[in-house]
LOFI-48995 format. One line per field, with one value per residue: residue in one letter; x, y, z of N, C-alpha, C in turn. Coordinates in steps of 0.05 Angstrom, whole numbers, plus 5000, padded with zeros to 4 digits. Atoms other than C-alpha are relative to their C-alpha. Layout:
res	c(A / ...)
n.x	c(X / ...)
n.y	c(Y / ...)
n.z	c(Z / ...)
ca.x	c(X / ...)
ca.y	c(Y / ...)
ca.z	c(Z / ...)
c.x	c(X / ...)
c.y	c(Y / ...)
c.z	c(Z / ...)
This chain:
res	c(M / A / A / F / A / L / S / T / I / Q / C / D / G / A / G / D / L / L / E / K / V / Q / V / I / Q / S / D / T / L / S / L / I / Q / G / G / F / T / S / G / S / T / T / S / E / S / S / C / E / A / V / R / L / C / C / S / I / L / V / E / R / L / T / P / L / K / E / R / L / Q / E / Q / M / G / S / I / Q / W / D / M / L / I / L / Q / A / R / M / Q / A / V / N / L / S / A / S / S / C / Y / V / P / E / M / S / S / M / K / N / L / N / Y / G / A / A / V / S / E / V / E / V / N / I / L / T / G / E / T / T / I / L / Q / A / D / I / I / Y / D / C / G / Q / S / L / N / P / A / V / D / L / G / Q / I / E / G / A / F / V / Q / G / I / G / F / F / M / L / E / E / Y / L / T / N / S / D / G / L / V / I / A / E / G / T / W / T / Y / K / I / P / T / L / D / T / I / L / K / Q / F / N / V / E / L / L / N / S / G / H / H / Q / K / C / V / F / S / S / K / A / S / G / E / P / L / L / L / L / A / V / S / V / H / C / A / T / R / A / A / I / K / D / A / R / A / Q / I / L / S / W / H / G / L / D / G / S / S / S / A / F / Q)
n.x	c(5012 / 4988 / 5009 / 5026 / 4997 / 5013 / 4985 / 4983 / 4981 / 4974 / 4985 / 4977 / 5004 / 5029 / 5003 / 5025 / 5021 / 5024 / 5002 / 5012 / 5027 / 5019 / 5026 / 5020 / 5025 / 5017 / 5027 / 5011 / 4985 / 4976 / 5008 / 5029 / 5011 / 4985 / 5011 / 5013 / 4981 / 5010 / 4983 / 4972 / 4984 / 4991 / 4970 / 4992 / 5009 / 4984 / 4973 / 5001 / 5005 / 4974 / 4983 / 5009 / 4991 / 4971 / 4995 / 5007 / 4979 / 4975 / 5003 / 4997 / 4973 / 4979 / 4989 / 4984 / 4975 / 4982 / 4989 / 4981 / 4976 / 4985 / 4987 / 4984 / 4986 / 5010 / 5022 / 5009 / 5029 / 5011 / 4997 / 5020 / 5026 / 4999 / 5004 / 5027 / 5018 / 4995 / 5010 / 5029 / 5008 / 5018 / 4987 / 5021 / 5015 / 5021 / 5009 / 5021 / 4999 / 5021 / 4992 / 5018 / 5012 / 4983 / 4978 / 5011 / 5008 / 4978 / 5005 / 4984 / 4995 / 4990 / 5006 / 4997 / 5004 / 5005 / 5001 / 5017 / 5005 / 5028 / 5007 / 5025 / 5018 / 5011 / 5002 / 4980 / 4982 / 4975 / 4986 / 4973 / 4982 / 5009 / 4978 / 5012 / 4983 / 5018 / 4988 / 5009 / 4987 / 4976 / 5010 / 4994 / 4986 / 5004 / 5010 / 5028 / 5014 / 5001 / 5021 / 5026 / 5005 / 5006 / 5026 / 5023 / 5003 / 5013 / 5027 / 5014 / 5005 / 5025 / 5022 / 5006 / 5001 / 5013 / 5023 / 5025 / 5018 / 5026 / 5023 / 5025 / 5012 / 5003 / 4974 / 4990 / 4980 / 5012 / 4981 / 5005 / 4975 / 4975 / 4992 / 4996 / 4981 / 4975 / 4977 / 4977 / 4984 / 4974 / 5002 / 5013 / 4983 / 4982 / 4977 / 4977 / 5010 / 4978 / 5009 / 4979 / 5008 / 4990 / 5000 / 5002 / 4990 / 5011 / 5028 / 5001 / 5024 / 5000 / 4982 / 4973 / 5001 / 5009 / 5027 / 5012 / 4994 / 5020 / 5023 / 4995 / 4989 / 5022 / 5012 / 4982 / 5006 / 5017 / 4984 / 5005 / 5026 / 4998 / 4984 / 5017 / 5019 / 4985 / 4993 / 5025 / 5006 / 4980 / 5006 / 5024 / 4993 / 4985 / 5019 / 5016 / 4983 / 4996 / 5024 / 5007 / 5025 / 4997 / 5015 / 5029 / 5011 / 5015 / 4988 / 4979 / 5010)
n.y	c(4974 / 4982 / 5008 / 4987 / 4971 / 4988 / 4979 / 5012 / 4984 / 5015 / 4996 / 5018 / 5023 / 5006 / 5029 / 5010 / 4985 / 5016 / 5012 / 4980 / 4994 / 5018 / 4999 / 5006 / 5009 / 4979 / 5000 / 4973 / 4985 / 4989 / 4987 / 4998 / 4997 / 5017 / 5001 / 5025 / 5021 / 5013 / 4998 / 5008 / 4976 / 4997 / 4998 / 4975 / 4978 / 5001 / 4991 / 4971 / 4987 / 5000 / 4980 / 4974 / 4996 / 4995 / 4972 / 4983 / 5002 / 4987 / 4970 / 4991 / 5005 / 4988 / 4975 / 5007 / 5013 / 4980 / 4984 / 5017 / 5003 / 4975 / 5000 / 5023 / 5009 / 5027 / 5006 / 5028 / 5003 / 5002 / 4973 / 4983 / 5007 / 4992 / 4971 / 4994 / 5006 / 4981 / 4974 / 5003 / 5004 / 5023 / 5022 / 5018 / 4989 / 5017 / 4991 / 5017 / 4998 / 5014 / 4999 / 4988 / 5020 / 5003 / 5019 / 5027 / 5009 / 5011 / 5027 / 5022 / 5021 / 5024 / 5024 / 5024 / 5026 / 5020 / 5028 / 5015 / 5028 / 5006 / 5029 / 5001 / 5017 / 4987 / 4971 / 4985 / 4983 / 4992 / 4978 / 5008 / 4977 / 4974 / 4981 / 4973 / 4976 / 4978 / 4973 / 4985 / 4974 / 5002 / 5013 / 4987 / 5020 / 5025 / 5021 / 4995 / 5005 / 5028 / 5011 / 4991 / 5015 / 5028 / 5001 / 4993 / 5022 / 5022 / 4991 / 5002 / 5028 / 5005 / 4986 / 5013 / 5029 / 5011 / 4985 / 5002 / 4979 / 5011 / 4982 / 5012 / 4990 / 4971 / 4988 / 4995 / 5019 / 5019 / 5010 / 4988 / 4992 / 5008 / 5027 / 5017 / 4987 / 5015 / 4983 / 5016 / 5009 / 5010 / 5020 / 4990 / 4979 / 5009 / 5016 / 4984 / 4973 / 4983 / 4973 / 4981 / 4972 / 4985 / 4971 / 4984 / 4972 / 4980 / 4994 / 4975 / 4997 / 5021 / 4995 / 5011 / 5015 / 5027 / 5009 / 5018 / 5028 / 5016 / 5010 / 5008 / 5027 / 5019 / 5006 / 5018 / 5028 / 5012 / 5019 / 5026 / 5009 / 5006 / 5024 / 5022 / 5005 / 5011 / 5027 / 5016 / 5002 / 5018 / 5027 / 5008 / 5006 / 5025 / 5022 / 5003 / 5012 / 5028 / 5016 / 4996 / 4984 / 4971 / 4986 / 5001 / 5024 / 4993 / 5013 / 4983 / 4972)
n.z	c(4998 / 5019 / 5027 / 5005 / 4999 / 4977 / 4987 / 4980 / 4986 / 4999 / 4975 / 4996 / 4983 / 4998 / 5000 / 5012 / 4987 / 4999 / 4974 / 4981 / 5009 / 4988 / 5013 / 4980 / 5011 / 5011 / 4989 / 4997 / 4979 / 5012 / 5025 / 4999 / 5027 / 5019 / 5027 / 5007 / 5008 / 5024 / 5023 / 4994 / 4997 / 4973 / 4999 / 5011 / 4982 / 4976 / 5006 / 5005 / 4974 / 4986 / 5014 / 4992 / 4972 / 5001 / 5009 / 4978 / 4980 / 5012 / 4999 / 4972 / 4989 / 5016 / 4988 / 4976 / 5009 / 5012 / 4977 / 4985 / 5017 / 4998 / 4974 / 4994 / 5024 / 5007 / 4983 / 5001 / 5001 / 4973 / 4988 / 5012 / 4988 / 4972 / 4999 / 5009 / 4977 / 4979 / 5009 / 5004 / 5028 / 5002 / 5015 / 5011 / 5022 / 5011 / 5026 / 5013 / 5029 / 5015 / 5028 / 5020 / 5017 / 5023 / 4994 / 4998 / 5026 / 5015 / 5012 / 4988 / 5020 / 4989 / 5014 / 4984 / 5013 / 4980 / 5008 / 4981 / 5005 / 4993 / 4997 / 5015 / 4986 / 4975 / 5004 / 4984 / 5016 / 4986 / 5014 / 5000 / 5001 / 5012 / 5005 / 5002 / 5002 / 4995 / 5001 / 4976 / 5001 / 4983 / 4976 / 4974 / 4984 / 5015 / 4982 / 4995 / 5026 / 5005 / 4983 / 5011 / 5024 / 4993 / 4985 / 5018 / 5019 / 4986 / 4995 / 5026 / 5004 / 4986 / 5014 / 5025 / 4999 / 4977 / 4991 / 5014 / 4991 / 5005 / 4997 / 5007 / 5024 / 4998 / 5000 / 4973 / 4991 / 4982 / 4980 / 4973 / 4987 / 5013 / 4992 / 5024 / 5017 / 5000 / 5008 / 5007 / 4977 / 5007 / 5021 / 5024 / 5013 / 5021 / 4993 / 5008 / 5005 / 5009 / 5004 / 5008 / 5001 / 5022 / 4994 / 5024 / 4999 / 4981 / 5002 / 4986 / 4984 / 4980 / 4978 / 5004 / 5025 / 4994 / 5007 / 4981 / 5004 / 4985 / 5015 / 5027 / 5003 / 4996 / 5025 / 5015 / 4992 / 5020 / 5015 / 4988 / 5010 / 5029 / 5003 / 4992 / 5022 / 5022 / 4993 / 5002 / 5029 / 5012 / 4991 / 5014 / 5028 / 4999 / 4995 / 5024 / 5021 / 4993 / 5007 / 5028 / 5001 / 5001 / 4978 / 5003 / 4987 / 4977 / 4976 / 4989 / 4998)
ca.x	c(2416 / 2465 / 2440 / 2372 / 2401 / 2375 / 2393 / 2452 / 2499 / 2572 / 2607 / 2674 / 2671 / 2597 / 2606 / 2544 / 2488 / 2436 / 2454 / 2429 / 2362 / 2302 / 2236 / 2176 / 2108 / 2062 / 1998 / 1954 / 2000 / 2061 / 2025 / 1955 / 1947 / 1968 / 1959 / 1920 / 1951 / 1913 / 1947 / 2010 / 2034 / 2054 / 2129 / 2136 / 2096 / 2135 / 2202 / 2181 / 2155 / 2223 / 2259 / 2216 / 2232 / 2307 / 2303 / 2269 / 2323 / 2380 / 2351 / 2349 / 2419 / 2457 / 2462 / 2487 / 2538 / 2565 / 2573 / 2608 / 2655 / 2675 / 2692 / 2722 / 2744 / 2719 / 2655 / 2637 / 2566 / 2555 / 2580 / 2533 / 2473 / 2494 / 2499 / 2433 / 2400 / 2432 / 2410 / 2338 / 2340 / 2281 / 2310 / 2244 / 2205 / 2141 / 2113 / 2054 / 2060 / 2001 / 2020 / 1990 / 1944 / 1993 / 2047 / 1999 / 1989 / 2057 / 2058 / 2082 / 2114 / 2125 / 2125 / 2116 / 2123 / 2095 / 2103 / 2050 / 2036 / 1964 / 1943 / 1888 / 1859 / 1851 / 1856 / 1912 / 1955 / 2028 / 2063 / 2132 / 2164 / 2151 / 2200 / 2184 / 2217 / 2189 / 2205 / 2202 / 2236 / 2294 / 2281 / 2275 / 2298 / 2309 / 2296 / 2229 / 2209 / 2227 / 2183 / 2126 / 2132 / 2133 / 2076 / 2032 / 2044 / 2025 / 1964 / 1946 / 1952 / 1898 / 1855 / 1860 / 1863 / 1828 / 1776 / 1703 / 1656 / 1589 / 1525 / 1452 / 1404 / 1397 / 1472 / 1481 / 1541 / 1519 / 1583 / 1573 / 1646 / 1717 / 1715 / 1712 / 1763 / 1826 / 1891 / 1956 / 1997 / 2064 / 2039 / 2005 / 2058 / 2113 / 2168 / 2217 / 2209 / 2256 / 2248 / 2290 / 2283 / 2291 / 2313 / 2291 / 2307 / 2288 / 2215 / 2205 / 2134 / 2152 / 2184 / 2259 / 2241 / 2209 / 2148 / 2099 / 2114 / 2051 / 1985 / 2013 / 2048 / 1983 / 1958 / 2019 / 1994 / 1945 / 2003 / 1991 / 1918 / 1935 / 1988 / 1938 / 1886 / 1939 / 1960 / 1888 / 1877 / 1941 / 1922 / 1854 / 1885 / 1933 / 1876 / 1835 / 1894 / 1906 / 1834 / 1835 / 1779 / 1769 / 1736 / 1667 / 1660 / 1606 / 1646 / 1696 / 1650)
ca.y	c(3015 / 3052 / 3012 / 3045 / 3115 / 3127 / 3190 / 3173 / 3203 / 3182 / 3173 / 3143 / 3073 / 3065 / 2990 / 2951 / 2999 / 2945 / 2914 / 2978 / 2977 / 2948 / 2932 / 2935 / 2905 / 2945 / 2959 / 3018 / 3035 / 3046 / 3067 / 3094 / 3104 / 3048 / 3040 / 2986 / 2919 / 2903 / 2892 / 2861 / 2930 / 2916 / 2904 / 2965 / 3010 / 2987 / 3000 / 3069 / 3087 / 3066 / 3109 / 3169 / 3158 / 3154 / 3220 / 3252 / 3227 / 3248 / 3318 / 3323 / 3295 / 3330 / 3400 / 3368 / 3325 / 3386 / 3425 / 3366 / 3357 / 3430 / 3420 / 3351 / 3340 / 3268 / 3241 / 3169 / 3144 / 3126 / 3195 / 3229 / 3191 / 3204 / 3279 / 3278 / 3246 / 3295 / 3354 / 3328 / 3312 / 3268 / 3201 / 3169 / 3178 / 3151 / 3155 / 3129 / 3114 / 3097 / 3078 / 3118 / 3081 / 3093 / 3053 / 2993 / 2989 / 2962 / 2900 / 2835 / 2782 / 2710 / 2640 / 2571 / 2500 / 2443 / 2368 / 2323 / 2249 / 2224 / 2155 / 2138 / 2086 / 2128 / 2199 / 2216 / 2272 / 2283 / 2348 / 2325 / 2392 / 2465 / 2515 / 2589 / 2652 / 2718 / 2791 / 2826 / 2890 / 2905 / 2857 / 2891 / 2827 / 2763 / 2718 / 2751 / 2751 / 2678 / 2661 / 2703 / 2667 / 2597 / 2612 / 2644 / 2587 / 2534 / 2574 / 2576 / 2500 / 2497 / 2547 / 2509 / 2437 / 2431 / 2485 / 2478 / 2537 / 2503 / 2543 / 2527 / 2544 / 2615 / 2626 / 2626 / 2592 / 2528 / 2512 / 2523 / 2532 / 2513 / 2442 / 2412 / 2460 / 2423 / 2462 / 2438 / 2397 / 2362 / 2306 / 2351 / 2405 / 2400 / 2348 / 2395 / 2471 / 2516 / 2591 / 2644 / 2719 / 2762 / 2832 / 2879 / 2952 / 3015 / 3026 / 3098 / 3091 / 3033 / 3037 / 3026 / 2998 / 2937 / 2897 / 2857 / 2783 / 2759 / 2753 / 2751 / 2685 / 2653 / 2655 / 2617 / 2555 / 2546 / 2509 / 2452 / 2449 / 2451 / 2397 / 2353 / 2361 / 2346 / 2283 / 2258 / 2273 / 2236 / 2176 / 2173 / 2174 / 2117 / 2074 / 2085 / 2067 / 2003 / 1981 / 2004 / 2054 / 2128 / 2180 / 2165 / 2099 / 2104 / 2058 / 2114 / 2175)
ca.z	c(1559 / 1514 / 1454 / 1462 / 1468 / 1538 / 1575 / 1619 / 1670 / 1661 / 1728 / 1747 / 1776 / 1760 / 1748 / 1731 / 1748 / 1733 / 1800 / 1833 / 1797 / 1833 / 1798 / 1845 / 1836 / 1792 / 1830 / 1848 / 1907 / 1863 / 1798 / 1803 / 1728 / 1682 / 1608 / 1573 / 1555 / 1491 / 1425 / 1457 / 1477 / 1549 / 1537 / 1493 / 1540 / 1601 / 1568 / 1544 / 1613 / 1642 / 1590 / 1609 / 1683 / 1667 / 1630 / 1690 / 1738 / 1692 / 1687 / 1763 / 1775 / 1719 / 1753 / 1818 / 1781 / 1744 / 1810 / 1844 / 1784 / 1788 / 1862 / 1861 / 1789 / 1790 / 1818 / 1835 / 1823 / 1896 / 1918 / 1869 / 1896 / 1968 / 1955 / 1918 / 1979 / 2027 / 1984 / 1979 / 1905 / 1889 / 1868 / 1849 / 1786 / 1758 / 1688 / 1648 / 1574 / 1531 / 1460 / 1403 / 1357 / 1300 / 1336 / 1342 / 1267 / 1248 / 1205 / 1237 / 1194 / 1213 / 1185 / 1216 / 1190 / 1232 / 1227 / 1259 / 1265 / 1266 / 1291 / 1241 / 1288 / 1351 / 1323 / 1370 / 1342 / 1361 / 1342 / 1323 / 1307 / 1291 / 1261 / 1269 / 1244 / 1267 / 1254 / 1322 / 1297 / 1345 / 1402 / 1470 / 1503 / 1461 / 1522 / 1536 / 1462 / 1457 / 1516 / 1487 / 1421 / 1450 / 1498 / 1445 / 1397 / 1448 / 1467 / 1393 / 1391 / 1444 / 1405 / 1339 / 1363 / 1430 / 1441 / 1421 / 1427 / 1436 / 1427 / 1422 / 1366 / 1392 / 1389 / 1464 / 1496 / 1531 / 1568 / 1643 / 1661 / 1647 / 1674 / 1603 / 1575 / 1555 / 1553 / 1521 / 1570 / 1570 / 1525 / 1475 / 1463 / 1412 / 1415 / 1380 / 1378 / 1338 / 1340 / 1304 / 1315 / 1254 / 1274 / 1220 / 1207 / 1244 / 1258 / 1277 / 1305 / 1350 / 1419 / 1410 / 1340 / 1372 / 1351 / 1392 / 1402 / 1437 / 1400 / 1329 / 1342 / 1366 / 1295 / 1268 / 1306 / 1249 / 1216 / 1265 / 1245 / 1171 / 1179 / 1215 / 1160 / 1108 / 1146 / 1150 / 1076 / 1058 / 1101 / 1069 / 0999 / 1019 / 1046 / 0984 / 0939 / 0978 / 0965 / 0893 / 0908 / 0897 / 0942 / 0914 / 0952 / 1004 / 1051 / 1061 / 1066)
c.x	c(5011 / 4990 / 4973 / 5001 / 4985 / 5016 / 5016 / 5017 / 5026 / 5015 / 5023 / 4992 / 4971 / 4995 / 4974 / 4977 / 4974 / 4997 / 4987 / 4971 / 4981 / 4973 / 4979 / 4975 / 4983 / 4971 / 4991 / 5013 / 5024 / 4993 / 4970 / 4987 / 5016 / 4987 / 4986 / 5020 / 4991 / 5020 / 5030 / 5018 / 5014 / 5031 / 5010 / 4993 / 5017 / 5028 / 5000 / 4995 / 5026 / 5019 / 4992 / 5009 / 5030 / 5006 / 4994 / 5023 / 5026 / 4998 / 5003 / 5029 / 5022 / 5011 / 5017 / 5026 / 5019 / 5012 / 5021 / 5026 / 5017 / 5016 / 5020 / 5016 / 4990 / 4979 / 4992 / 4969 / 4988 / 5001 / 4978 / 4972 / 4998 / 4995 / 4972 / 4980 / 5003 / 4989 / 4971 / 4992 / 4982 / 5011 / 4980 / 4985 / 4979 / 4990 / 4979 / 5002 / 4978 / 5006 / 4979 / 4989 / 5017 / 5022 / 4990 / 4993 / 5023 / 4994 / 5019 / 5003 / 5012 / 4992 / 5005 / 4995 / 4998 / 4998 / 4984 / 4998 / 4973 / 4996 / 4972 / 4980 / 4987 / 4995 / 5020 / 5020 / 5024 / 5014 / 5030 / 5020 / 4987 / 5025 / 4987 / 5022 / 4982 / 5016 / 4989 / 5013 / 5027 / 4990 / 5008 / 5016 / 4995 / 4988 / 4970 / 4984 / 4998 / 4978 / 4972 / 4992 / 4992 / 4973 / 4976 / 4994 / 4985 / 4971 / 4983 / 4994 / 4974 / 4976 / 4992 / 4993 / 4982 / 4974 / 4976 / 4980 / 4972 / 4978 / 4975 / 4989 / 4996 / 5027 / 5012 / 5019 / 4987 / 5019 / 4996 / 5025 / 5024 / 5008 / 5005 / 5020 / 5028 / 5023 / 5023 / 5017 / 5026 / 4999 / 4987 / 5017 / 5021 / 5023 / 5026 / 4990 / 5024 / 4989 / 5024 / 4988 / 5013 / 4999 / 5001 / 5010 / 4986 / 4971 / 4994 / 4975 / 4998 / 5019 / 5026 / 5000 / 4991 / 4972 / 4990 / 5007 / 4981 / 4979 / 5006 / 5009 / 4978 / 4989 / 5017 / 4994 / 4980 / 5015 / 4997 / 4973 / 5001 / 5015 / 4983 / 4979 / 5014 / 5007 / 4976 / 4993 / 5019 / 4994 / 4976 / 5007 / 5015 / 4981 / 4984 / 5016 / 5005 / 4977 / 4992 / 4974 / 5007 / 4982 / 4970 / 4987 / 4986 / 5011 / 5020 / 4990 / 4998)
c.y	c(5019 / 4994 / 5013 / 5030 / 5013 / 5023 / 4988 / 5021 / 4984 / 5007 / 4980 / 4977 / 4993 / 4970 / 4992 / 5012 / 4983 / 4986 / 5019 / 5006 / 4979 / 5005 / 4992 / 4991 / 5023 / 4996 / 5028 / 5015 / 5013 / 5015 / 5001 / 5002 / 4984 / 5000 / 4974 / 4980 / 4986 / 5004 / 4993 / 5024 / 5003 / 5003 / 5027 / 5023 / 5001 / 5011 / 5030 / 5015 / 5001 / 5021 / 5028 / 5006 / 5005 / 5028 / 5020 / 5000 / 5012 / 5030 / 5011 / 4998 / 5015 / 5026 / 4994 / 4987 / 5021 / 5017 / 4984 / 4996 / 5025 / 5001 / 4978 / 4989 / 4973 / 4992 / 4971 / 4999 / 5000 / 5027 / 5019 / 4995 / 5008 / 5030 / 5008 / 4996 / 5021 / 5028 / 4998 / 5000 / 4976 / 4979 / 4979 / 5014 / 4980 / 5012 / 4981 / 5005 / 4984 / 5002 / 5013 / 4978 / 4995 / 4980 / 4971 / 4989 / 4990 / 4972 / 4980 / 4978 / 4975 / 4976 / 4976 / 4975 / 4979 / 4973 / 4985 / 4971 / 4993 / 4970 / 4997 / 4981 / 5014 / 5030 / 5016 / 5014 / 5008 / 5021 / 4994 / 5024 / 5024 / 5018 / 5027 / 5021 / 5024 / 5026 / 5016 / 5028 / 4998 / 4990 / 5016 / 4981 / 4973 / 4978 / 5003 / 4995 / 4971 / 4986 / 5008 / 4983 / 4972 / 4998 / 5005 / 4977 / 4976 / 5007 / 4998 / 4971 / 4992 / 5012 / 4984 / 4971 / 4989 / 5014 / 4995 / 5019 / 4991 / 5020 / 4985 / 5013 / 5030 / 5014 / 5005 / 4978 / 4981 / 4988 / 5015 / 5009 / 4990 / 4971 / 4982 / 5012 / 4986 / 5018 / 4982 / 4993 / 4988 / 4980 / 5010 / 5022 / 4988 / 4984 / 5016 / 5027 / 5017 / 5028 / 5018 / 5028 / 5014 / 5029 / 5016 / 5028 / 5017 / 5005 / 5024 / 5003 / 4980 / 5008 / 4985 / 4982 / 4971 / 4994 / 4980 / 4971 / 4982 / 4989 / 4992 / 4971 / 4979 / 4990 / 4980 / 4970 / 4987 / 4980 / 4972 / 4989 / 4992 / 4974 / 4975 / 4993 / 4987 / 4971 / 4981 / 4996 / 4980 / 4971 / 4989 / 4991 / 4973 / 4976 / 4993 / 4986 / 4971 / 4982 / 5004 / 5016 / 5029 / 5012 / 4998 / 4976 / 5008 / 4988 / 5018 / 5029 / 5007)
c.z	c(4979 / 4972 / 4993 / 5003 / 5023 / 5010 / 5023 / 5013 / 5002 / 5026 / 5001 / 5018 / 5003 / 5001 / 4986 / 5015 / 5001 / 5027 / 5021 / 4993 / 5013 / 4986 / 5021 / 4986 / 4990 / 5010 / 5004 / 5023 / 4987 / 4973 / 4999 / 4973 / 4981 / 4973 / 4995 / 4990 / 4974 / 4977 / 5005 / 5004 / 5027 / 5001 / 4990 / 5018 / 5025 / 4995 / 4995 / 5026 / 5016 / 4988 / 5009 / 5029 / 5001 / 4992 / 5023 / 5021 / 4991 / 5001 / 5028 / 5010 / 4985 / 5013 / 5024 / 4992 / 4990 / 5023 / 5015 / 4984 / 5001 / 5027 / 5004 / 4976 / 4990 / 5020 / 4996 / 5001 / 5028 / 5014 / 4989 / 5012 / 5029 / 5003 / 4992 / 5023 / 5021 / 4992 / 4991 / 4971 / 4999 / 4982 / 4991 / 4978 / 4991 / 4973 / 4989 / 4970 / 4988 / 4971 / 4982 / 4982 / 4975 / 5005 / 5002 / 4972 / 4983 / 4990 / 5012 / 4980 / 5015 / 4983 / 5018 / 4983 / 5022 / 4988 / 5021 / 4992 / 5011 / 5000 / 4988 / 5013 / 5024 / 4996 / 5016 / 4982 / 5016 / 4983 / 5002 / 5001 / 4988 / 4998 / 4995 / 4995 / 5002 / 5001 / 5024 / 5000 / 5013 / 5027 / 5025 / 5018 / 4987 / 5018 / 5005 / 4974 / 4994 / 5017 / 4991 / 4976 / 5005 / 5014 / 4983 / 4981 / 5013 / 5007 / 4975 / 4994 / 5014 / 4986 / 4975 / 5002 / 5023 / 5008 / 4982 / 5012 / 4995 / 5006 / 4993 / 4975 / 5000 / 4999 / 5027 / 5008 / 5020 / 5020 / 5026 / 5014 / 4985 / 5006 / 4976 / 4981 / 5002 / 4989 / 4991 / 5025 / 4990 / 4977 / 4975 / 4987 / 4982 / 5012 / 4994 / 4992 / 4993 / 4993 / 4993 / 4999 / 4977 / 5007 / 4975 / 5005 / 5020 / 4995 / 5017 / 5019 / 5022 / 5023 / 4997 / 4975 / 5004 / 4989 / 5020 / 4993 / 5015 / 4981 / 4971 / 4996 / 5006 / 4974 / 4984 / 5008 / 4981 / 4983 / 5011 / 4990 / 4971 / 4995 / 5008 / 4979 / 4977 / 5005 / 4997 / 4971 / 4987 / 5008 / 4986 / 4971 / 4999 / 5004 / 4975 / 4978 / 5006 / 4992 / 4971 / 4997 / 4997 / 5021 / 4997 / 5014 / 5025 / 5026 / 5013 / 5002 / 5030)
């Protein structure tokens, strides 16, 4: 929390205050007005909303803490909260943060290298390995960003390698449902997956200098598609060379 310069109240014996924090389900009972989730802004918006709530609570508790310190000299966190409750200080806060369009226009940088193996008899494709490096600004939570990156990349594999958007001559979708939709499973995802987060400098228009780590990584899965095309092209060249032929032979069109 201190690393993000949140408003804080310093108390003696506070210990690990995160153990005293409870995150409740976000629904219309606890938050009647939520922001949009497009553009991979959910993580940033949630963190900024929490920061705003912390500022509200600190503003309410600070006068009470100062009065208690004048009387007692030292104040424990639990005592501060107990006195706040007894003096009817509102200890709950809610906030809604909707990111400005300017904060959604930051540039995202990433690179991916994928290695695949294609069975030229059956067409089965195995993704042997992918290496990704991604600039997420100052990561809000490396574990969350890592999960976002891995999930988005695997979803991108489905988009580039498995999905087929069938339409008729009028351009209308002819698929009746999702029964024929094939998603990546245990035998289609990567055998080896290496991800490195590149924490870049300060980004003033981003929440806590962070950048989105969801949708941008989906696009990097095109490396799997490109690697597969390159493997097929290379296999074709090898077969042609074995037969002493070039690409003009009708037998290999």
